[in-house]
N, C-alpha and C positions, 0 to 999 in steps of 0.2 A: 218544840217551838223554835229552838235555835236552828234545827235542820231546815224547817220551813222558811225561816228568815234568810238562811244562807242561799237557798234555792231562789228566793225572790231577788236577792242581790245579784245572783248569777244571771237571772233573766234580765235584770236591768243592765248588766254588762253586755248581754247579747243585743239589747236594743241600741246601746251606744255603738256597738260594732257596726250595726246596720246604718246608723246615722253617719259614721265615719266613712263607710263604704260609699254612700251616696255623695258625700262631700268629695271624696277622692275621684269618683266618676266625673263629677262636674269639673274638677281641676284638670284632670288628664284629658277629658274631652275638649275643654277649652284650649289646652296647650296643643293638642293635635290639630284643632281647627286653625289656630294661629300659625303653626308651623306648616300645615298642609301635609303632614306625614304622621299617621297614627303610630307607626312602628318606632320612629325616632322619639316621639313623645313618650311612649311606653318605656323605651330604653333609658331615657333621662330620668323618668320617675323611679324606676327600679334601681338604677345606678346610684341615685342620691340616697335612697333608703339604705342601700348596701354600705355606703360610706358611713352613715350614721351608726349602723349596727356594728361595723368593725370597730369604730371608736368606743362604743359602749361595751362591747365584749372585751376589749383590751383594758378598759378602766375599771370595770366592775368585777370583783373577785368571783362572784357567782357565774359570770359569763366566762371567765377563764377556766373555772372548774368544769363548767358544762362543755366547753370546747374540748377539754382534755378527755372527758368521758366520751364525747363524740368520736374523736380520733381512735381511742382505745376500742370502742365498739365496732368501728369500721375494720380495724385490724383484726379483731377477734371474730368478726362476722356475726356478732350478736345483734348488730344493727343491719338489717338487710338493705340492699341497694334501693329497693322500691320505696323505702321509708324516707329517702332523700329526694324524692321527686315532686314534693308538694309545690316547689317553686315553679314547675312547668305550668301548673294550673294558674298560679298567680300571674305569670307572664302572659298567659292567654287572656286572663280577665282584664288586666291593665291594657293590653293591646286592643281588646274589644271596646273598652271605654274610649280610647283615643280615636277609634274608627267610626263610632256610632253616636256618641252622646251629643256632639256638636250639632247633629242633624235632628235626632229624635227626642232629645231632652233626657233628663235624669229619670223622670217618672216612667216614661215609656221603655227606657233601658231596663228599669226595675221590673217591668211586666214580664219580659222574657227571663230575666235573671231569677226572679222569685219562683216561677214555674219550674225551672230546672232544679233550683236549690231545695224546694219543698219535696219534690218527688225523690230526689237523691237522698235527702235526709231520712225519709220513710224507709227506703230500701236498706240503707246502711245501718240504721238502728236495728232493723229486723234481723239482719245477719250478724249483728254484733261487731261491726267493724271499728267503731269508736272505742276510746279507752274506758268508757263506762260499761263495756260489754253489751250483751243483748238487752236492748230496751224494748219491752213489749209494745206493739202497735195497738194500744187500747182503743176503745170506741171514742173516748174523749180526744185522744191524740189524733185519730183519723179525722174526726169532725173538725178539729182545729186546723189540720192541714188543708182540708177541703175548703174551709172558710178563707184561708190564706189564698188558695187558688181562685176562689170566687172573687176576691179583691182584684186579682189579675183580670178576670173576665169583665168586671165592672170597668176597669181602666180601658179595656179594649172596646167597650161599647160606644166610646166616643167616636168622632169622625177624624181622629188624628192620624189614622193609618193611610189615608188617601195619598197615594204616590210614594209611600215609603217602601223601599225594597224589602222583600221577605227576609233576606239574609240578615238585615239589621235587627230582627227579632230572634231569629234562629241562633245567631252567634251568642247573644247574651244568655239564652236558655242553656246552651252547652256550657257556658262559663259558670252559670249557677249550679248545675249538676256537678261540675268539677270542683267548685268551692266546697260543696258538701263533703266530697271525698277529701279535699285538702284539709278541712277542719278536723276530720277524724284522724287523718295521717299525722297532722301536727300534734294532736293530743297524744297519740301513741309515741311519737318521737320525744315529746317532752317528758314522758314517763321514763324513757330509757336514759336520757341525758340529764334529767332532773333540773332542767333550766329552760323556761319559756324563751329566754333571750337567745339561747343557742338554737332552739327549734326554729325561731324566726330567722336567724342568720342563715341557716341552711336553705330556707325558702328563697331568700334574696340572692344568695350565691347562684343557685340554679337558674332562677328567673332572669337575673342580669345577664348571665352567659348566653342564654337562649335569645333574649331580646337584642343583645348586641349583634349577634350573628344575623338575626332576622332584619334588623335595621340596616346593617352593612349590605346585605343582599338587595334590600329594597332600594337603597340609595344608589347602588350600582346599576339598577335597572331603570329607575325613574329620575335619578339626579338628586342633588342636594336640596334640602328644604328651602322654601322660597324666602323665609325670613326667620330671624331669631328674636322672639319677644323679649322685652326688657322688664315686664311686670314681674316682681319677685314672687307673688302669690302663685303664679303658674308653675313654679318649680317645687312646691311643697307637697305634691302628691305622694312622693316617696316616704316622707316623714309621717304622713297620715296612714299610709299602708303599714309602716312599722308598728304603729300603735294598735291598729285593729287586728293584725295578724298575731301580735303578742297576746292581746286579750283573748283571741279565739282559742289559743292553745291552753289557756288557763281555764276559761269558762266551760269548755266542752266537757271537761271531766265531771262537772257538777250537773250539767243540763242534758247531756247526750247530744247527738248530731241534729236530730229533728227539732228539739226545743231551742237549741242554739239558732237553727235556721229560722224558726218561727219568730223568735225575738228579734232577729236581724231584719225580718220582713217589716216589723213595726217601725224600726228605726229607718230602714230604707225608704218606705213609702211616705212616712210623715215628713222626713227631711227632703225627699224628692219633691213633694207637693210644695213645700216652702221655697225650695230653690227654683223650681220652674215658675212659681208665681212671681218671684222677684226678678227672675232672669230667664224668660221663656226662650225655648228653642223653636225652630220652624215647625216641627211636627209634634210638639208637646201637646198632651191632652189638656182640656180645660181644667181650671183649678177645681171646679165643682166635681167633675168626674174623678179626678185624682184624689180629692179629699174623701169622697164616698168610698173609693177603693181602699184607702188607708183605714177608714173606720171598720170596714168588713174584715180586713186583715187583723186589726187589733182585737176584734171579737174572737178570731181564731186563736190568738195567743192566750187570751184569757181562758177560753174553754180548755185548751191543752195544758196550761200551766197551773191554774188555781185549783188546789185540791178540794174535793167535796167533803164537807163535814157530815159524818154519819152519826145519827143518834144512837146511843147505846141501847141495846135491847134489855 
């Protein structure tokens, strides 16, 4: 019973991760729209998150110990270089938010993102990439994943795609598949350094470096941003990212990559529906279509996560 309760709590954490991801997408998309440069917006978001993590890592004893284990693992080669690359996916995801969400809305961004994340989660669990090892793709988990994808299809059934460039859906799908890999990688790194905080710090270091380079190149080509927004809430995307990446590295050990992705789908879609209803974007789907998609995706999570009670023979 305790085991079942802990899994339920972990799934609830996965839903919260999805909700925070949707919130960050709206914040970063709005910042990119205001600035007129998605790359600069992404660099600001990741850079602010890195500053928060450096401060926390210096102040919290567990963070200092985790960083010491990280450096020792790098020197001894017990932590391979590829395990430090999760931040590249985070950088791509944040950049895709800044480039697309202001136009297509959070729910439509989630359409492509969920398709990539769900497919990636199935594959990675099957090959045992996550810290939970090989997680069998049972019939229930497969049906749950298909229902999550069906929610995506429902969202696409609206007329919101008229005039939207195809790349605005392809890029979020690639980001979603990458996030499934990132979650598994963060979970494995967390096991090595014994600190979710340090695993999150590694992500933000790599992502910030990549985004600063990309923003610098983009500014050199197209010029400086047209304006600097003064609204404080536009700059908290990095803090939101710190929270959900930290949670991902903890929750994935209990849920596996696919179940974490499915729980995130629920949070993503429901929060996206709410955000787009209150704050619509030009190409956002109707609230009714987005709500129906969220219900279908939630059904998928229930099928995949809730255990079946068998009668004793």
